[in-house]
N, C-alpha and C positions, 0 to 999 in steps of 0.2 A: 451687598456686594454684587456687582453686574460684571459678568465675563463674558466677553465674544468669543463664540467658539465655531468650529466647522462641525459637520455631520459626525467625524470619525471621533473627535474630541466628545461631542456630546454623547455618544454612545458609551465611551469609556467612562465619562462622568456618572452617566446615568446607571451603569452597573455598578458603580461602587454605592448606588443609592437604593438598590433593589431592597425591598421591605421596609421601606420608609414611605412616608405621605407626601404627596407632591401635588402640584398646581400646574398643569399644562396647557398652554394657550397655543392654537393651531390657526393655520391660513384660513381655514374653510368656516370659521366660527367666531362669534365675538365674545361667548361666555367659556371661561376655563374650565377643563376638565378635573376633578379634583379626585384622590383616590389613592390607595396603596399601589406602588409600583411593584408588580409581581413579577414580570419577565421582561428582559432587553435582549433582542438579537441584532443583527446586522441590519435590518429593515424596519423594523416595528418594535414598540413597546406595549405592554399589557397592563393596563390600570384597572384596578377593580374599587369599586364604590358600593352603597347600600342598594342601589338601583339597578346597577348593570356592570359588565365588564367591556371596557372599551379597549379596542385594538387601533392603535395611533401609527400611521408611517411616519418614521422619523424625519423624512423630507418636508412633511407636514408641518413639525413643530417650529413655531417663532420663538416661544418664551416658557421656561421652565423654572419654577419656585421650589425649592426642597426645604420642608418645614424643619425649623432648629431642632438640635436635640440638647437636652441636659445632661450634663455629667456630675455624678455626685460621689465624694469620698465617704466610704463607709468604714469609721475608725475602728469600731469593732469587729467587724469582717475581714478587714484589710484587703477591700475591694471597690471597684467603682459600678456603680450602677448607671445604666444608660436610660433615659426616659425619653420617648417620643412627644413632643409639645402638641402635635397634632392631635392627638387623643388620650394623652397623660397617662400612657400606660408604659411599663418597665420593659423594655425591649432587649437588654443583655444587663445580666447581673453577675456575669462569670469572670470579669477581668480583674484578675489577682494584682495588687501592687504590693509594695514593701510594708512591712509591718507599721501600724498606727499611721494610716493616711489622714490628711487633715486638710488642706487647700488644693484647690485645681484652679488652673488658669489655661487658657486657650489661646493659641497662636490668632494673629488679625484675621487668617485665612480659614481658622477652624480646622486646620489638617492635623495638628498635634495638640495634645492636651498635655499639662506638667502637673504632676501631683507631688506634693511635699509629704514627707513620711517622717516624722518629727523623731520617734525613738530608733528608726532605723537609720538617721542619717544620710537620706536618700532622696533625689526627686527622680520620679519614675516617668518614662516619654512613652506616650499612646500615641499610636498610629489612629486617627481616628476613622480611618478608610475601612479599617479591619478589627478594629479596637485591640491589637496586639501590641504587646510592650516591646518597644524596639531599641530601649537603652535604659540603663540606669546610672544615674549621675550622684558621685558621692560630694556631699556638704556637710554640713554640722550643725544639727539640730532644727532643720527647717520647720517654718512655721508657715507665714503668707508668702504669696508669689503673685507677681505682676508682669505683664508682658509689654515691650514697648509698642505702641502703636506704628512706629515708623521705621524701626530697626529689628535686626535679627538678636533681639537680647531678651532674655528673662532675668527679673530681679527677684532674689529670693532672700527673705527675711531668715534670720538663723538666731535661735533664742540665746547664743552666747554673744549678742551684741554687735553682729554684723550683718552685711548684706553680701550674698554672694550674687556677682554677673556671670550668667551665663550664656555665651554665643551660641545659640540656637541653630546655628549653620552645621556646627560640629560637636555641639552640647559638652563643651568644656568650659570649666571656670576660668574667666579672663582676669577677674578684679574680686578682692574682698575689701568692703567699705566698712570701717568702725561707725558705728551710729551708738545710739543711748542704750541704756541698760533695759534688757528683757524686752526686745521689739516683737510686734506682733504681726501687724498687717501693713501692707504697701499699696499704693495706687499711684499712677503716673498720669501726667497731664496729656490732654489728647494731641499736643504738637510734640510730646515726647522729650521736652526739655527739661523736666523736672519730675523727680520720683519722692513723695511724702510718706514717710514711715512713722507708724505709732510706737513709743517707746512705754511700756506699760510702767515700770517702777519709776521712772524718771517724771512722768506726768507730762511728757514732751511729744514733740513732733520734728524729727529731723528732716531737712529740704536736701535733697541731693541733685547736684547739676549733673545732669548725664552725659553732657559733653566729656567731662574729664573725670566722673564718677568721685566726686569729693562733696562733702557736707559743706554747705554754704550758710546753713541757719538753722538754728534749732529755738522752735516756737514752744512756748509754754503753754498747756492747754489745762484741762481739769484732771481730776484724780483717775489713774488707771485706763488711759485712752487704748483702745482696741479696734474697732472696725474705722475703716475709713473710704471715702469716695469722692470723686471730684465731679464737678459739672460737665456737662457735653462742650461748653464755651470755655473751660478751663479758668474761670474766674473767680471761683470758691470751692473751698476743700471742706468736707464734712467729716467730723471726727466724733465718734461715740465714745464718751468718758464713763466705764462700767461702774466704778464706784462712787461718781457724783452723780449719777443718773441724769447725765447731760450730753448734749451735742454741741460741740465747738463749731462754728463756722470761721474759716479763715479765709481771709482774701489774699489771693496769689500775687496779686499787684505789689504789695507791701509785706506779705507773710505774716499780717497782724490777725488776732481774734476779734471779729465784728459783732459776734453775737453769741449768746449763749442760750439753747434751747431746751428746757426741762422734758426729760421722758423717763424711762425706768428701765435700769441694769441694760444698757444697749450694748451689742455685740456687732453684727454685720449691719451694712449701710449699702443701698444700691440706689441710683439715680435712674429717672426714666430718660430715654433717648432725647425728649424735646428739653429735657431740664426743668421742668414744671414741679415735679414731685422728688423727694427724697423717702426711700423705705427702709426703717429700722427695726432691726429685730431685738426684742427685748428678752434677755434670757429668764430671768426669774419670774417675770410676770406672763411669760406665754402668749405674748402680744407682739404685734407690729405697730409702731408709730408711723403715720404718715404725715411728712413735713411738707408744707407749702413752700416753695422755694422763694417765691416773689415776696413773700411777707416774713418768711423764717417763724412759723408757726406750725403747731401741731393741728391738723384739723381732722384727724380720724386716728382710733385707735383699734385694732382688728384682732380679734382672738384666734390664735392658731394652735399647734400641738405644744407639747410639753418641752420646753428648753430651746427655743428656736435660736439658732446660731448665726447663719449666713443666708443671704437672699441674693437673687440675680435676677435680672429682668430679660424679656425675649426683647429682640431686636426692634419689631415693630411697636414695642410699648405698651403691648396690650395685657401681660400678665406678669405678676412677680411668682416667683418660686423661692419657697421658704424651707430650709431643713430644720426639721425638730429632733434632736439629736435623742433625747430619751423616750421620745413616741415611735422613732424609727419610721417617720414619715416624712414626706415633703406635701407642704400647703400650697396650692395653686390660687392666688388671689387675681382676683378681675381689677385691671387698673381702672375700668370705668366707673364700677361700683363699689369698688374697696371692700369685697365680699370674698370669703372663701368659697371657690365653686368646684374644689375637688381635693380630696386627701390621698396621696398615692403612697402605698406601703413600699419602702425601697430596700430594706435592710437594717441591721443593727449599727446603731451610731451615726447617722449622717451628719458629716459637717460641711466641707466646703461644696460649693456648687457653681456651675459656669454654664454659658449655653452657647452654642454654635451659632455663627451667623448664620442668615436665611440666605442661602445661596442662590442667585439668579442666573440663569444660563440662558444667553440669548445665541440663537442658531442663525 
């Protein structure tokens, strides 16, 4: 996301990024200055890296990239941990949310994180500028959640066979949509026109028209559909069927299953920003299956921690972050090599994970 701002706005944005890793382009040089943002005042910023401490005048800054953060729901701790993806360290583990948090979704600009808590019947709203809880929204046994990419709406899957639609402008539920039995996860097309919901008991996927928030189609897949993801071009939906050990591929043009791919106890699915790969977490196997989307075949199986549940991919498509629920860790996978490059201890029972956009500030 690229944002054009003036000096004053840049200072305010940078003050909210103190303690994070940034990359700064300046008028007097062609190579970016990378490091930890230590201090911001009205005239300069201080950036610390391994070799030096840089004092940079605000008026000399052309462009700043703020490295994304990973927000992880800790079911057993009733907390959210925050990972700095620049160095893969936990920078905040003190965000207390409602009991039994499961899934996290971020608003398109990354300014708010919404966390579902199943046993608490709530969604907690986190202001990502200061990681404070600003609101708690009552729903009914919430599980999965997804944000509309084009409008101020969050779609929350409730275990009681409904989807709640939250207006994120005022954080109120404006609609409740009946879907299949025991719905689990949800994904929304890039143009925001359709939402796809996995129904565990029914072995189906409900298709919601987000214009009028009604179900327009129910698609039969394999047993116990759980995780779900949609390609960046919106043409295909990938559904992990836990008890069938398969991934169903749905063509969104006609909402028909066009391929079934064997995996092993799939739970979460994430697709790279360029649409070339799908990463599927396999709960019982302790692995991640890598699917080549061009031909819908598994090209690699990666060993991670115990009971990998969900996964998220960085905005630049370089890394996949996998929550290992019974290990209390997050595995970081290099998309280039398909190997685990880091294992991060995050707390007890990590479940959902979401990664903020890589914010680009042009001065």
